C-alpha positions in Angstrom: 94.9 67.0 97.5 97.7 64.5 98.3 95.8 61.8 96.3 96.3 64.0 93.2 100.1 63.9 93.6 102.2 61.5 91.6 103.6 58.7 93.9 107.1 59.1 92.6 107.0 62.8 93.6 105.6 62.0 97.0 108.4 59.5 97.6 111.0 62.0 96.5 109.5 64.6 98.8 109.8 62.2 101.8 113.5 61.6 100.9 114.1 65.4 100.8 113.2 65.8 104.5 116.3 63.9 105.4 118.7 65.3 102.8 117.7 69.0 103.4 117.7 68.8 107.2 121.1 70.6 107.7 120.2 73.3 105.2 116.9 73.9 106.9 118.7 74.2 110.3 120.9 77.0 108.9 117.8 78.9 107.8 116.3 78.4 111.3 119.3 80.0 112.9 119.1 83.1 110.7 115.4 83.3 111.5 116.2 83.2 115.2 118.7 86.0 114.9 116.4 88.2 112.9 113.5 87.4 115.3 115.7 88.6 118.2 116.5 91.8 116.3 112.8 92.5 115.7 111.6 91.6 119.2 114.3 93.8 120.7 113.1 96.7 118.6 109.5 96.2 119.7 110.6 96.2 123.4 113.0 99.1 123.0 110.3 101.3 121.4 107.7 100.4 124.0 105.0 99.2 121.5 101.6 99.6 123.1 98.1 98.4 122.2 97.2 102.1 121.8 99.7 102.3 118.9 97.3 100.3 116.8 94.6 103.1 116.8 93.0 104.2 113.6 94.2 107.7 112.8 92.3 109.2 109.9 92.2 112.5 108.0 95.6 114.1 107.8 97.1 111.5 110.1 98.8 114.0 112.4 100.3 112.8 115.7 100.3 109.1 115.0 102.7 107.8 117.6 102.1 104.2 116.5 103.3 105.1 113.0 106.4 106.8 114.5 107.3 103.7 116.5 106.7 101.4 113.5 109.2 103.5 111.5 111.8 103.3 114.3 111.4 99.5 114.3 111.9 99.3 110.5 115.0 101.6 110.7 116.4 99.4 113.5 115.8 96.2 111.6 117.2 97.6 108.3 120.3 99.2 109.9 119.4 102.8 109.0 118.8 106.1 110.9 115.2 106.6 109.8 112.4 105.1 107.7 109.1 105.7 106.0 106.6 102.9 106.3 103.3 103.9 104.7 100.2 102.4 103.1 100.6 105.4 100.6 103.6 103.6 99.2 101.8 101.1 97.1 104.6 98.8 95.8 108.3 98.3 95.6 108.3 100.0 92.2 106.4 103.0 93.7 109.0 103.2 96.5 111.8 103.2 94.1 110.2 106.0 91.9 109.5 108.1 95.0 113.1 107.8 96.1 114.6 108.5 92.6 112.4 111.6 92.1 113.2 112.9 95.6 116.9 112.6 95.3 117.6 113.2 91.6 117.1 116.6 89.9 117.4 117.7 86.2 121.0 117.3 85.1 121.9 114.7 87.7 123.3 111.3 86.7 122.4 107.9 88.2 124.2 104.7 87.5 122.9 101.1 87.8 125.9 99.0 88.7 123.9 95.7 88.4 123.1 96.1 84.7 119.7 96.5 83.1 117.1 96.9 85.9 113.9 94.9 86.4 111.3 95.2 83.6 108.9 97.5 85.5 111.7 100.0 86.2 112.7 100.4 82.6 109.7 102.6 81.7 110.2 104.5 84.9 113.8 105.3 83.9 112.8 106.0 80.3 114.5 103.0 78.6 111.2 102.1 77.1 107.7 103.6 76.9 106.6 107.2 76.3 105.7 108.4 79.8 106.2 112.1 80.4 107.1 111.3 84.0 110.1 109.0 83.3 113.4 110.0 84.7 114.6 110.7 81.2 111.8 113.1 80.6 112.5 114.8 83.9 116.1 115.5 82.7 117.8 112.9 84.7 120.7 111.0 83.0 121.0 107.2 83.3 124.0 105.0 82.8 124.6 101.3 83.6 127.6 99.1 84.3 126.9 95.4 83.7 127.9 92.6 86.0 130.8 90.3 85.0 130.1 86.6 85.8 127.6 87.6 88.5 130.2 90.0 90.1 130.4 93.7 90.2 132.8 95.2 87.6 134.8 97.0 90.3 137.3 98.6 87.9 134.6 100.1 85.7 132.7 101.3 88.7 135.7 103.0 90.3 136.8 104.5 87.0 133.4 106.0 86.3 133.0 107.4 89.8 136.4 109.0 89.7 135.3 111.1 86.8 132.7 112.8 89.0 129.2 114.0 88.1 127.3 111.0 89.6 124.6 111.7 92.1 123.3 108.2 92.8 124.4 104.6 92.4 121.6 102.0 92.3 122.1 98.3 93.2 119.3 95.8 92.5 119.8 92.9 95.0 117.6 90.4 93.3 117.9 89.0 89.8 114.6 90.3 88.4 113.8 88.6 85.1 117.4 87.9 84.2 119.7 84.9 84.2 122.2 86.4 86.7 122.3 85.4 90.3 121.0 87.5 93.1 123.6 89.4 95.0 124.7 88.5 98.5 125.2 91.0 101.3 128.9 90.1 101.2 129.2 91.2 97.6 127.2 94.3 98.1 129.4 95.2 101.2 132.5 94.8 99.1 131.4 97.1 96.3 130.1 99.7 98.8 133.7 99.8 100.3 135.2 100.2 96.8 132.7 103.0 96.0 133.6 104.9 99.2 137.3 104.6 98.4 136.8 106.9 95.4 133.6 108.9 96.2 132.4 109.5 99.8 129.4 111.6 98.8 127.5 109.6 96.1 124.2 108.2 97.3 124.1 104.4 97.4 120.6 103.0 97.0 119.7 99.3 97.3 116.5 97.8 95.9 116.0 95.3 98.7 112.9 93.6 97.3 112.8 89.8 98.0 116.0 89.9 100.1 114.9 91.2 103.6 115.7 88.9 106.5 117.2 86.2 104.3 120.7 86.9 105.6 121.9 88.1 109.0 122.5 91.6 107.8 120.6 94.2 105.7 122.1 96.7 103.3 121.8 99.5 105.9 124.2 97.6 108.2 126.9 97.6 105.5 126.8 101.2 104.5 123.9 101.7 102.0 122.4 105.2 102.3 118.9 104.2 101.3 117.1 100.9 101.1 113.6 100.4 99.6 111.1 97.6 99.4 107.5 96.4 99.5 105.4 95.2 102.4 103.7 92.7 100.1 107.0 90.9 100.1 109.2 89.8 103.0 108.8 92.5 105.6 105.0 92.4 105.4 105.1 88.8 106.8 102.2 87.7 104.6 99.9 89.9 106.8 100.3 93.4 105.3 97.7 94.0 102.6 99.5 96.9 101.0 102.4 99.4 101.7 106.1 99.8 101.2 109.1 101.2 103.0 112.0 103.5 102.3 114.7 103.5 105.0 118.0 105.4 105.1 119.9 108.4 106.5 117.9 111.0 108.2 118.6 113.7 105.6 117.6 111.4 102.8 114.4 110.3 104.5 113.5 114.0 105.1 113.8 114.6 101.3 111.9 111.5 100.4 109.1 112.4 102.9 108.8 115.8 101.4 108.4 114.2 98.0 105.8 111.7 99.3 103.6 114.4 101.0 104.7 118.0 100.5 107.6 120.2 101.5 107.1 121.4 105.0 104.9 118.5 105.9 107.3 115.5 105.4 106.7 112.6 107.8 104.1 114.4 109.9 101.1 113.4 107.8 99.7 110.3 106.3 96.6 108.4 107.7 97.2 104.8 108.6 93.9 103.5 107.3 93.6 101.4 110.4 96.6 99.4 109.2 99.0 100.0 112.0 98.1 96.7 113.7 98.6 94.8 110.5 102.0 96.4 109.8 103.3 95.8 113.3 102.1 92.2 113.2 103.5 91.7 109.7 107.1 92.7 110.5 106.8 90.7 113.8 105.9 87.5 111.8 108.3 88.3 108.9 111.3 86.1 110.0 109.0 83.1 110.1 107.4 83.9 106.8 110.8 84.4 105.1 112.0 81.1 106.7 109.1 79.2 105.2 109.5 80.9 101.8 113.2 79.9 101.7 112.4 76.3 102.7 109.8 76.2 100.0 112.2 77.4 97.4 114.9 75.0 98.5 112.4 72.1 98.4 111.4 73.2 94.9 115.0 73.3 93.7 115.7 69.9 95.2 112.7 68.3 93.6 113.3 69.8 90.2 117.0 68.8 90.2 116.3 65.2 91.2 113.6 65.0 88.5 116.1 66.0 85.8 115.5 69.7 85.3 119.0 71.1 84.6 118.2 74.8 84.5 117.5 75.4 88.2 118.8 78.5 89.9 119.9 78.7 92.7 120.7 75.0 93.2 119.1 73.5 96.3 122.4 73.6 98.2 123.6 77.1 97.0 123.9 80.0 99.4 120.7 82.2 99.1 120.2 85.9 99.4 116.6 86.2 98.4 113.4 84.1 98.2 113.4 83.7 94.4 113.7 80.3 92.7 113.9 79.9 88.9 113.6 77.0 86.6 114.0 76.7 82.9 111.0 74.8 81.5 112.2 74.6 77.8 108.8 75.5 76.2 105.7 77.5 76.5 103.5 74.4 77.3 105.6 73.4 80.3 105.8 77.0 81.6 102.0 77.5 81.5 101.3 74.0 83.0 103.6 74.6 85.9 102.1 78.0 86.7 98.6 76.4 86.4 99.7 73.7 88.9 100.7 76.5 91.4 97.4 78.3 90.9 95.4 75.1 91.4 97.0 74.5 94.7 96.4 78.0 96.0 93.9 78.7 98.8 92.4 81.6 96.8 91.2 81.4 93.2 92.3 77.7 92.8 89.6 77.3 90.1 91.1 80.0 87.9 92.8 78.7 84.7 95.8 81.0 84.3 96.9 81.8 80.8 99.5 84.2 79.2 98.2 87.8 79.1 99.5 91.4 78.9 100.5 92.9 82.3 100.8 96.7 83.1 104.5 97.7 83.1 105.8 94.6 81.3 106.8 94.5 77.6 105.7 90.8 77.0 102.8 88.6 77.8 103.1 87.2 81.3 101.8 84.0 82.9 101.2 84.5 86.6 100.0 82.2 89.3 99.0 84.2 92.4 96.2 82.6 94.4 97.0 84.8 97.4 95.1 86.5 100.2 96.6 89.8 99.1 96.6 90.6 95.4 100.2 90.7 94.1 101.7 89.3 97.4 104.9 87.5 96.6 105.7 86.3 100.1 102.8 84.0 99.5 103.5 81.1 97.1 103.4 82.5 93.6 105.0 82.1 90.2 105.3 84.3 87.2 107.2 84.6 83.9 107.5 86.4 80.6 106.2 84.1 78.0 109.3 84.2 75.8 112.4 82.1 75.4 114.1 80.5 77.3 110.7 80.0 79.2 112.1 80.5 82.7 109.6 80.5 85.5 110.2 82.7 88.6 108.8 81.3 91.9 108.8 82.8 95.3 107.0 82.7 98.6 105.2 80.1 100.8 103.7 81.2 104.1 104.2 77.8 105.5 106.5 75.0 104.5 103.7 72.5 104.4 101.5 74.6 102.0 104.6 75.4 99.9 105.5 71.7 99.5 101.9 70.8 98.5 101.9 73.5 95.9 105.2 72.5 94.4 104.3 68.8 94.3 101.0 69.5 92.6 102.7 71.6 90.0 105.3 68.9 89.3 102.5 66.3 89.0 100.7 68.4 86.4 103.8 68.6 84.3 104.5 64.9 84.6 101.1 64.1 83.1 
């Protein structure tokens, strides 16, 4: 494969090893801290080989599942957690949480502006689903960010008026031009919210952000945190699943919504996935470390090659694994995605092209030659095929594979 890469790009990649050394070392330190937190949770909960047993049927008395959920709650800084193969995606985790905690007449507010595309139909901002929050009688409001910061005054003013049940914070940028939000900024806004309303539920969509920093939203006061195991905390090993972590009372409510009232957390077969889930979270700090290094490498290469719409910049502070690049036109967008696909270990022969995607309002181009369909902790790239033709990249299970994928994609564009 290396013989297919442009020599100029290879030389620049060699130079990057020296220039990015200090940045990589900071990432290594955070990975060590998070590894210590996870290993300690495994030891504290006395994980045993017997905890990997296949529990089928109703899934009663699964002590392995119980230990796994204690580990997740420890890692995420919460009192309790649900970690289940029955939660099929981050979007599904968010919907389960919303419908468990919000009742007809309740109001929720997004304080990070318009949410990610796949949440808009869920809320009722688009589409005609009879199961949207709007159709269930739940009211939605939003407060936009100002220059990538929370509008503290508007948030406090709205909350002081009362009648708000839940505040939602989307940590990552989604398909928007804004920056993803650091734990420091989220902690600041949580303190401001609590200064005017101690009872409102604060929920953080944590997708793409787990283990990137040395704290999680639960450590700084979030009531409930949600995400997918096909992203960071699955470690590139989990083949499905999601998590919802939070205060005990909240998790009880969410568990009743997931299964049935009176059953809650007690049921849910593990489909012989306990071993995979334990191994996934155990390997997650390393997977996240490599995904971050891949994103930083991509940003460095793009900037040095003259791409001016790169975000974050290679030396910016990061709070998730997403890297974006403005590619100016449809042709470049599609070619870059094709380069990522062609360097993938799975389906490298597939010629990706723009196509409709469920839950998205525009045609999408998606490179995802991954071992798990839809896994975004593995090197992948996707974008709505509309102006300004911004590509969203994420993942990379190893730094070496990530570098190869990025270099091949850049070589494809340079042709």
